[in-house]
C-alpha positions as CSV (number, residue, x, y, z in Angstrom):
1,X,239.5,305.2,132.4
2,X,243.0,304.6,131.1
3,X,241.7,301.6,129.1
4,X,238.8,303.7,127.7
5,X,241.2,306.5,126.6
6,X,243.3,303.9,124.8
7,X,240.3,302.5,123.0
8,X,239.3,306.1,122.0
9,X,242.6,306.4,120.3
10,X,241.8,303.4,118.1
11,X,238.7,305.0,116.6
12,X,238.8,305.8,112.9
13,X,238.5,309.6,112.8
14,X,235.2,311.1,111.6
15,X,234.2,314.7,110.9
16,X,230.7,313.9,112.1
17,X,231.3,311.9,115.3
18,X,233.5,311.8,118.4
19,X,236.1,309.2,119.1
20,X,235.1,307.6,122.3
21,X,236.2,304.5,124.3
22,X,234.0,302.7,126.8
23,X,234.7,299.9,129.3
24,X,232.2,297.9,131.3
25,X,233.6,296.8,134.7
26,X,232.0,294.4,137.2
27,X,231.7,295.0,140.9
28,X,234.8,293.0,141.4
29,X,236.8,295.3,139.1
30,X,237.1,292.9,136.2
31,X,236.5,294.1,132.7
32,X,233.2,292.6,131.4
33,X,233.3,294.2,127.9
34,X,234.6,297.2,126.0
35,X,234.1,299.0,122.8
36,X,235.0,302.2,120.9
37,X,233.3,304.4,118.3
38,X,233.1,302.8,114.9
39,X,234.7,299.6,115.9
40,X,232.0,297.4,114.3
41,X,230.4,299.7,111.8
42,X,230.5,303.4,110.8
43,X,227.8,304.5,113.2
44,X,228.2,302.4,116.4
45,X,229.0,304.3,119.6
46,X,231.5,303.1,122.2
47,X,228.9,302.5,125.0
48,X,226.6,300.7,122.5
49,X,229.4,298.5,121.4
50,X,230.5,297.6,124.9
51,X,227.0,296.8,126.0
52,X,226.4,294.7,122.9
53,X,229.5,292.6,123.7
54,X,228.4,291.9,127.3
55,X,227.3,288.3,127.8
56,X,224.5,289.1,130.1
57,X,223.7,289.2,133.8
58,X,222.9,291.8,136.4
59,X,224.7,295.1,135.9
60,X,223.3,296.9,138.9
61,X,226.8,297.0,140.6
62,X,228.7,297.4,137.4
63,X,230.4,300.6,136.2
64,X,230.6,301.9,132.6
65,X,233.6,304.1,132.0
66,X,233.2,306.4,129.0
67,X,235.6,309.0,127.7
68,X,232.6,311.2,126.7
69,X,229.1,311.8,128.2
70,X,226.8,309.1,126.8
71,X,224.6,310.6,124.1
72,X,221.0,311.6,124.8
73,X,220.0,311.8,121.1
74,X,221.4,310.5,117.9
75,X,220.7,310.6,114.2
76,X,222.3,307.2,113.3
77,X,220.3,304.9,115.5
78,X,216.9,305.0,117.2
79,X,218.1,304.5,120.7
80,X,220.7,306.8,122.3
81,X,223.5,305.4,124.5
82,X,222.1,306.9,127.7
83,X,218.8,305.0,127.1
84,X,220.8,301.8,126.3
85,X,222.7,302.1,129.6
86,X,219.5,302.7,131.6
87,X,217.8,299.7,129.9
88,X,220.8,297.5,130.6
89,X,220.5,298.3,134.3
90,X,224.1,299.7,134.7
91,X,224.4,301.1,138.2
92,X,227.2,303.6,137.7
93,X,228.7,305.7,134.9
94,X,232.1,307.4,135.1
95,X,232.9,309.9,132.3
96,X,235.9,312.1,131.5
97,X,234.3,314.8,129.4
98,X,230.8,316.3,129.0
99,X,229.6,316.4,125.4
100,X,230.1,319.8,123.9
101,X,227.2,321.3,121.8
102,X,228.9,320.5,118.5
103,X,226.4,317.9,117.2
104,X,223.6,318.2,119.8
105,X,222.5,321.6,120.9
106,X,221.7,320.6,124.5
107,X,223.4,317.3,125.5
108,X,221.7,315.8,128.6
109,X,223.0,312.3,128.9
110,X,224.1,312.9,132.5
111,X,220.7,314.2,133.4
112,X,218.9,311.2,131.8
113,X,221.1,308.8,133.7
114,X,220.7,310.5,137.0
115,X,217.0,310.8,136.6
116,X,217.0,307.0,136.1
117,X,218.8,306.6,139.5
118,X,222.2,305.8,138.0
119,X,225.2,307.2,139.8
120,X,227.3,309.5,137.5
121,X,230.8,310.5,138.3
122,X,232.7,313.0,136.3
123,X,236.5,313.1,136.1
124,X,237.2,316.6,134.9
125,X,241.0,316.0,135.3
126,X,240.8,313.6,132.4
127,X,238.7,315.9,130.1
128,X,241.8,317.2,128.3
129,X,242.9,313.7,127.4
130,X,239.5,312.9,126.0
131,X,239.4,316.2,124.1
132,X,242.8,315.5,122.7
133,X,241.6,312.4,121.0
134,X,239.0,314.6,119.3
135,X,241.3,317.4,118.2
136,X,240.1,316.8,114.6
137,X,236.7,318.1,115.8
138,X,237.3,320.5,118.7
139,X,240.9,321.5,118.5
């Protein structure tokens, strides 16, 4: 999660989107891919970016670390990150901070992932660090 937090700090600030970092890690603990919000264009999300960079293969034993709960809905793209993670077959997601209801009234990325059989682990002890990267939005 430390790598993901470092990536989140690289995000260009936006008044309409969170700064998020994501790292995809294989079962052997090696980094497979990573990304951060707005790293390739103004609307790309961190999880989307990391998954797009992955070269392919079975992700059933992989873990995606994200500093923020993967989105369940979005305005900028047709497919939210929770659905991208499910479709990619990622077996486990670890997050630092649940998405506050700033842009989405009822975030439910965790529920979508769990309903698809993905293990979700929250690290509330790191929520303050993820929130600090987004002080421009949430203070």
